[in-house]
C-alpha positions as CSV (number, residue, x, y, z in Angstrom):
1,R,54.6,20.9,-7.7
2,D,55.3,23.1,-4.7
3,K,56.8,25.8,-6.9
4,L,53.7,25.7,-9.1
5,V,51.3,26.0,-6.1
6,T,53.4,28.9,-4.7
7,G,53.3,30.6,-8.1
8,V,49.5,30.4,-8.2
9,Q,49.2,31.9,-4.7
10,T,51.6,34.7,-5.5
11,C,49.8,35.7,-8.6
12,A,46.7,36.4,-6.5
13,L,48.5,39.0,-4.4
14,P,48.6,42.7,-5.2
15,I,51.8,43.7,-6.9
16,S,53.0,45.7,-3.9
17,E,52.7,42.6,-1.7
18,K,55.0,40.7,-4.1
19,I,57.9,43.1,-3.4
20,T,60.1,42.3,-0.5
21,P,60.3,45.3,1.9
22,R,63.7,47.1,1.9
23,S,63.9,46.8,5.7
24,K,63.6,43.0,5.4
25,D,66.0,42.2,2.6
26,F,67.4,45.1,0.5
27,S,69.1,42.7,-2.0
28,Q,65.8,40.8,-2.7
29,W,63.9,44.1,-2.8
30,Y,66.2,45.3,-5.6
31,L,65.7,42.1,-7.6
32,D,61.9,42.2,-7.0
33,I,61.7,45.8,-8.4
34,I,63.6,44.7,-11.5
35,Q,61.2,41.8,-12.1
36,H,57.9,43.5,-11.3
37,A,58.7,46.8,-13.1
38,K,59.6,44.6,-16.1
39,L,63.1,46.2,-16.5
40,A,65.1,43.0,-17.1
41,D,65.0,39.2,-17.0
42,Y,67.6,36.4,-16.6
43,S,69.2,35.1,-19.8
44,P,69.7,31.4,-20.7
45,V,73.4,32.3,-20.6
46,K,74.5,32.4,-16.9
47,G,75.6,35.8,-15.7
48,C,73.9,37.7,-18.6
49,M,70.6,39.5,-18.6
50,V,67.9,40.4,-21.1
51,I,67.0,44.1,-20.9
52,R,63.2,44.4,-21.4
53,P,61.6,47.4,-23.2
54,N,60.9,49.2,-19.9
55,G,64.6,49.0,-18.9
56,Y,66.0,49.7,-22.4
57,S,63.8,52.8,-22.8
58,I,65.5,54.2,-19.7
59,W,69.0,53.4,-21.2
60,E,67.9,55.1,-24.4
61,K,67.0,58.3,-22.5
62,M,70.3,58.2,-20.6
63,Q,72.2,57.6,-23.9
64,R,70.4,60.4,-25.6
65,V,71.3,63.0,-22.9
66,L,74.9,61.8,-22.5
67,D,75.5,61.6,-26.2
68,G,74.5,65.2,-26.5
69,K,76.8,66.3,-23.7
70,F,79.7,64.4,-25.3
71,K,79.2,66.1,-28.7
72,D,78.9,69.5,-27.0
73,T,82.4,68.9,-25.6
74,G,83.8,68.1,-29.1
75,H,83.7,64.3,-29.1
76,R,82.6,62.2,-32.1
77,N,81.2,58.6,-32.1
78,A,83.0,55.7,-33.8
79,Y,82.8,51.9,-33.6
80,F,85.6,49.4,-33.2
81,P,85.5,45.6,-33.4
82,M,84.4,43.5,-30.4
83,F,87.1,40.9,-31.1
84,I,90.6,41.9,-30.0
85,P,93.8,39.9,-30.8
86,E,95.1,38.4,-27.6
87,S,98.5,39.8,-28.4
88,F,97.0,43.3,-28.1
89,I,95.8,42.7,-24.6
90,R,99.3,41.5,-23.6
91,K,101.1,44.6,-24.9
92,E,100.3,46.6,-21.7
93,A,101.5,44.6,-18.7
94,Q,99.2,46.2,-16.1
95,H,96.3,45.9,-18.4
96,V,96.5,42.2,-19.0
97,E,97.2,41.5,-15.3
98,G,94.1,43.5,-14.3
99,F,91.7,41.9,-16.8
100,A,93.1,38.3,-17.1
101,P,90.6,36.7,-14.8
102,E,87.6,38.3,-16.6
103,L,88.5,37.6,-20.2
104,A,86.3,35.6,-22.6
105,V,88.5,34.1,-25.3
106,V,87.6,32.8,-28.7
107,T,89.8,29.9,-29.9
108,M,87.7,28.4,-32.7
109,A,85.9,30.0,-35.6
110,G,84.5,28.6,-38.8
111,G,85.1,25.1,-37.6
112,K,88.8,25.7,-37.3
113,K,91.3,26.6,-34.6
114,L,92.3,30.2,-34.9
115,E,95.9,31.1,-35.5
116,E,95.7,33.7,-32.8
117,N,93.1,33.7,-30.0
118,L,90.6,36.6,-29.9
119,V,89.4,38.3,-26.7
120,V,85.8,39.4,-26.6
121,R,86.0,43.1,-25.8
122,P,86.4,43.8,-22.0
123,T,87.3,47.4,-22.8
124,S,88.8,48.9,-26.0
125,E,92.0,50.8,-25.1
126,T,94.2,48.3,-26.9
127,I,92.3,47.9,-30.2
128,I,91.6,51.6,-30.3
129,N,95.3,52.4,-29.8
130,S,96.2,50.2,-32.7
131,M,94.2,52.6,-34.9
132,F,95.4,55.8,-33.1
133,A,98.9,54.7,-34.0
134,K,97.9,54.9,-37.7
135,W,95.8,58.0,-37.5
136,I,98.1,60.3,-35.4
137,Q,101.3,61.7,-37.0
138,S,101.5,65.3,-35.9
139,Y,100.4,67.6,-33.1
140,R,98.0,68.9,-35.7
141,D,96.1,65.7,-35.4
142,L,95.5,66.4,-31.7
143,P,93.4,66.4,-29.6
144,L,91.6,63.3,-31.0
145,L,88.3,62.9,-29.2
146,I,86.5,59.6,-29.8
147,N,83.5,58.0,-28.0
148,Q,82.0,54.5,-28.6
149,W,78.6,53.1,-27.6
150,C,78.9,49.3,-27.4
151,N,78.7,46.1,-25.3
152,V,81.5,44.6,-23.4
153,V,82.1,41.2,-21.8
154,R,83.8,40.6,-18.4
155,W,83.4,37.1,-17.1
156,E,82.2,38.0,-13.6
157,M,81.7,35.2,-11.0
158,R,79.1,37.0,-8.9
159,T,76.5,38.8,-11.0
160,R,73.4,41.0,-10.4
161,P,71.2,42.6,-13.0
162,F,72.4,46.0,-14.1
163,L,75.1,46.2,-11.4
164,R,77.4,43.5,-12.5
165,T,76.8,41.1,-15.4
166,A,79.0,39.1,-17.8
167,E,77.9,41.3,-20.7
168,F,76.7,44.9,-20.3
169,L,76.1,48.1,-22.4
170,W,78.2,51.2,-21.9
171,Q,79.9,54.1,-23.6
172,E,83.7,54.4,-23.6
173,G,85.5,57.7,-24.4
174,H,89.1,57.5,-25.7
175,T,91.1,60.7,-26.3
176,C,94.7,61.6,-27.2
177,H,96.4,64.9,-26.3
178,E,99.7,66.8,-26.7
179,T,100.5,67.1,-23.0
180,E,99.8,65.5,-19.6
181,A,98.1,68.8,-18.5
182,D,95.7,68.6,-21.5
183,A,94.9,64.9,-20.7
184,E,94.3,65.8,-17.0
185,E,92.0,68.6,-18.1
186,E,90.0,66.2,-20.2
187,V,89.7,63.6,-17.4
188,L,88.3,66.2,-15.0
189,R,86.0,67.7,-17.7
190,M,84.4,64.3,-18.3
191,L,84.1,63.6,-14.6
192,E,82.2,66.8,-14.3
193,V,79.9,65.7,-17.2
194,Y,79.1,62.5,-15.3
195,R,78.5,64.4,-12.0
196,A,76.2,66.8,-13.7
197,F,74.2,64.1,-15.4
198,A,73.9,62.0,-12.2
199,E,72.7,65.0,-10.2
200,D,70.7,67.0,-12.7
201,Y,69.0,64.1,-14.6
202,M,69.1,61.1,-12.2
203,A,68.6,63.2,-9.1
204,M,71.3,61.0,-7.6
205,P,73.8,63.0,-5.4
206,V,77.4,61.8,-5.9
207,F,80.9,62.2,-4.4
208,T,83.7,62.8,-6.9
209,G,87.3,62.0,-6.2
210,I,90.4,59.9,-7.0
211,K,90.5,56.2,-6.5
212,T,93.3,54.5,-4.5
213,E,96.2,52.9,-6.2
214,S,94.8,49.4,-5.7
215,E,91.4,50.5,-7.2
216,R,92.6,52.4,-10.2
217,F,91.9,51.1,-13.8
218,A,94.5,48.6,-15.0
219,G,97.0,50.6,-17.1
220,A,96.0,54.0,-15.9
221,I,98.2,56.4,-13.8
222,R,95.1,58.0,-12.1
223,T,91.5,57.0,-11.9
224,Y,88.7,59.4,-10.9
225,C,85.1,58.4,-10.2
226,I,81.7,59.4,-9.1
227,E,80.2,57.4,-6.3
228,A,76.7,57.5,-4.8
229,L,75.2,56.3,-1.6
230,M,72.3,53.9,-2.0
231,Q,69.4,53.5,0.4
232,D,71.1,50.7,2.2
233,G,74.1,53.0,3.1
234,K,76.5,51.3,0.6
235,A,78.4,53.2,-2.1
236,L,78.0,52.5,-5.8
237,Q,80.7,53.4,-8.3
238,A,78.6,55.0,-11.0
239,G,81.2,56.3,-13.5
240,T,85.0,56.5,-14.0
241,S,87.4,58.8,-15.8
242,H,91.0,57.6,-16.3
243,N,94.3,59.4,-17.0
244,L,96.2,56.8,-19.0
245,G,99.4,58.8,-19.2
246,Q,101.5,57.4,-22.1
247,N,101.3,53.8,-21.1
248,F,99.2,52.6,-24.0
249,A,100.8,55.0,-26.4
250,K,104.2,53.5,-25.7
251,A,102.8,49.9,-26.0
252,F,101.4,50.6,-29.4
253,G,103.8,53.3,-30.7
254,T,101.2,56.1,-30.8
255,Q,103.7,58.9,-31.5
256,F,103.4,62.4,-33.0
257,Q,105.7,65.1,-34.1
258,T,105.7,67.9,-31.6
259,R,105.6,71.6,-32.3
260,A,109.4,71.7,-31.7
261,G,109.9,69.0,-34.3
262,N,110.6,66.1,-31.9
263,L,108.7,62.8,-31.5
264,D,106.6,62.2,-28.4
265,F,104.0,59.7,-27.3
266,A,100.4,60.8,-27.0
267,W,98.9,61.5,-23.6
268,Q,95.6,59.6,-23.3
269,T,92.4,59.3,-21.4
270,S,89.5,56.9,-21.2
271,W,86.1,57.3,-19.4
272,G,82.8,55.5,-19.2
273,V,79.4,54.8,-17.7
274,S,77.3,51.8,-18.2
275,T,73.8,50.3,-17.6
276,R,74.9,50.1,-14.0
277,L,73.4,53.6,-13.8
278,I,70.0,52.0,-14.0
279,G,70.8,49.9,-11.0
280,G,71.9,53.1,-9.2
281,L,68.6,54.9,-10.2
282,I,66.6,52.0,-8.7
283,M,68.4,51.9,-5.4
284,T,68.4,55.7,-5.0
285,H,64.7,56.4,-5.5
286,S,62.5,53.4,-5.4
287,D,60.3,52.3,-2.5
288,D,58.3,49.2,-1.3
289,K,55.6,49.9,-3.9
290,G,58.1,49.7,-6.8
291,L,60.2,51.9,-9.1
292,I,60.3,55.7,-8.8
293,M,61.5,57.4,-12.0
294,P,63.1,60.9,-12.1
295,P,60.9,62.8,-14.6
296,R,63.8,63.8,-16.8
297,L,64.6,60.2,-17.5
298,A,61.1,58.7,-17.3
299,P,60.1,57.1,-20.6
300,L,56.5,57.8,-19.7
301,H,55.7,60.9,-17.7
302,V,51.9,60.7,-17.3
303,V,49.4,57.9,-17.4
304,I,45.7,58.6,-17.6
305,V,43.4,55.9,-16.1
306,P,39.8,56.4,-17.3
307,I,37.1,54.9,-15.0
308,F,33.7,53.9,-16.5
309,K,31.0,51.3,-16.4
310,T,28.6,51.9,-19.3
311,P,29.3,52.5,-23.0
312,E,28.0,56.1,-22.6
313,E,30.4,56.8,-19.7
314,K,33.2,55.2,-21.7
315,D,32.8,57.5,-24.7
316,E,32.5,60.6,-22.5
317,V,35.5,59.8,-20.2
318,L,37.8,58.7,-23.1
319,S,36.9,61.8,-25.1
320,R,37.9,64.0,-22.1
321,A,41.0,61.9,-21.5
322,K,42.1,62.4,-25.1
323,L,41.7,66.2,-24.7
324,I,43.9,66.2,-21.6
325,S,46.5,64.0,-23.3
326,D,46.7,66.3,-26.3
327,A,47.0,69.3,-24.1
328,L,49.8,67.8,-22.1
329,K,51.7,66.7,-25.2
330,A,51.4,70.3,-26.6
331,W,52.8,71.8,-23.4
332,P,55.8,74.0,-24.2
333,T,59.0,71.9,-23.9
334,Q,60.8,74.7,-22.0
335,R,58.1,75.0,-19.4
336,A,58.0,71.2,-18.9
337,N,61.8,71.3,-18.3
338,L,62.1,67.6,-19.3
339,G,64.4,67.9,-22.2
340,G,61.6,67.1,-24.6
341,P,57.8,66.9,-24.8
342,I,55.6,65.4,-22.1
343,S,54.9,61.7,-22.9
344,V,51.4,60.6,-22.1
345,Q,49.5,57.2,-22.3
346,I,45.8,56.6,-21.8
347,D,45.3,53.1,-20.2
348,A,42.0,52.1,-21.7
349,D,42.4,48.4,-21.2
350,E,39.0,47.1,-20.2
351,T,40.3,43.7,-19.0
352,K,41.9,45.2,-15.9
353,S,40.3,47.1,-13.0
354,P,41.3,50.7,-12.1
355,G,42.9,49.5,-8.8
356,W,45.0,46.9,-10.7
357,K,46.1,49.6,-13.1
358,F,47.1,52.0,-10.3
359,A,49.3,49.4,-8.7
360,E,50.8,48.4,-12.1
361,W,51.8,52.0,-13.0
362,E,53.1,52.6,-9.5
363,V,55.4,49.7,-9.7
364,Q,56.7,50.9,-13.1
365,G,57.4,54.3,-11.6
366,V,55.4,56.7,-13.8
367,P,55.8,60.1,-12.2
368,V,52.2,61.3,-12.6
369,R,48.9,59.4,-12.7
370,I,45.6,61.1,-13.7
371,E,42.4,59.3,-12.6
372,L,39.2,60.4,-14.5
373,G,35.7,59.1,-14.1
374,P,32.1,60.2,-14.6
375,K,31.9,61.8,-11.1
376,D,35.1,63.8,-11.9
377,L,33.6,65.0,-15.2
378,A,30.4,66.1,-13.4
379,K,32.5,68.2,-11.1
380,G,34.9,69.5,-13.8
381,Q,37.9,67.9,-12.1
382,A,40.4,65.0,-12.2
383,V,42.4,63.3,-9.5
384,I,46.2,63.6,-9.9
385,A,48.6,61.3,-8.0
386,R,52.3,61.9,-7.7
387,R,54.5,58.7,-7.7
388,D,57.3,60.1,-5.6
389,T,55.3,61.4,-2.6
390,G,52.0,59.5,-3.1
391,E,50.2,62.8,-2.7
392,K,46.8,63.1,-4.4
393,T,45.1,66.3,-5.5
394,T,42.0,67.2,-7.5
């Protein structure tokens, strides 16, 4: 009963007052942003999350940009099974030791006990290597540059939406090379792709560097990463690139005939970023009013809020709003510098007040809001509000 009463009282508050101030409780502020910006919700499965359309549309934008960058550097997409034989995981000693506490294991299927347990994919080095061993015979087959977009499961004990969940979405690149130098070049190339994406698209400055021995990926010889400082002064690991050496190649017999006619094991890399980037975006830019979206990743760039009282005013204001919307959508893509056309929405919902709409679009982080009413039309103007600075101009 107390919870119900509290809920009723909370619903009467403006959206901005429902968000815990950062200065009071940064952790709760982060969770409040996710809830009120409608980015994600808690799943019936403990430790998992449901990514709502607002959140998934951000991931789609990230995915589109990164996928283009991967293809520009010669990588091709493939897909591998999410179920991995348990014996594969055990073939690389450091790998199994590093992931053992986080593994989700399937022991039954079709009403019967399996002959061999299956691990739900925590990462794909092992099952991908089982295929690389079949596909690679000669130096002519190298380099082999593969990327996969998929979900993974790591049974985390302490979870937080986007930052650390039992299941999450990511991409994982896996490549094979003739020499250690070639592999190292690939590792650093992809680290630079991540750095450029974080800074040029997310507007999130990052540090790049090598992880300590205790922090490197299980089975790698070197792990590099990008890390960003959040508003609370804590660092967030936002992407990793691993030099796997020949560890997995030796475990799975991924060998090739060299140019000299000898046999050698492939030199490998793997690298990935995940939906954790959305968490980083939230904690880098947002404020106590809600989410702030970098324009290049914003699913919606401009919202037009028409203001009217009478049917006559409605027709006139909506007609002008449509003209503005069409003009913005036709704006040359290169001039907009957004990687695509400007996306615009006219919020003509008559069940909500203009003030309610302003707060709602602010909490969702839309970069630009245009307010348009009869008085504005009479003066031949509109009011434009920036989400990042709060500045209003006519």
